[in-house]
C-alpha positions, 0 to 999 in steps of 0.5 A: 774477565779480563787476562794479565801477562804472568807478571802482573799475575804473580804482582796480584798474587803476592799483594793477596799474600800479604793481606792474609793474618796468618796463624801464628806457629803457638795457633797451628800447634794447638789448631793440630793438636786439637784435630788430631784429638778430636779425630781420635775421639770420633773414632772411639767413638766410632767403634764402640758404635760399631761393637754395640751395634755388632753384638747385637746383631749376632745376639739377635741373629745368635751368629757371628759369636 
C-alpha cells in the first residue's frame, strides 16, 4: 500500500465522509429508543429465566431456600 502524505490522507477522508448517508435526527432517536427497549426486554427475560432456574435447582437440591 502506497504511503500518502497527511494532506492527501485528510482529503481522502473528507471525500469518503461526504459519501456517507447519515441518519436523520428522528431516525437516530427512534433507533436509540428501540435499542434501550430491546435491552430492557432481554434483561427482564434473562432475569425471569434465572429466577426459574434458581427456583428449580433449590427445589431439587433443597438448599438456598
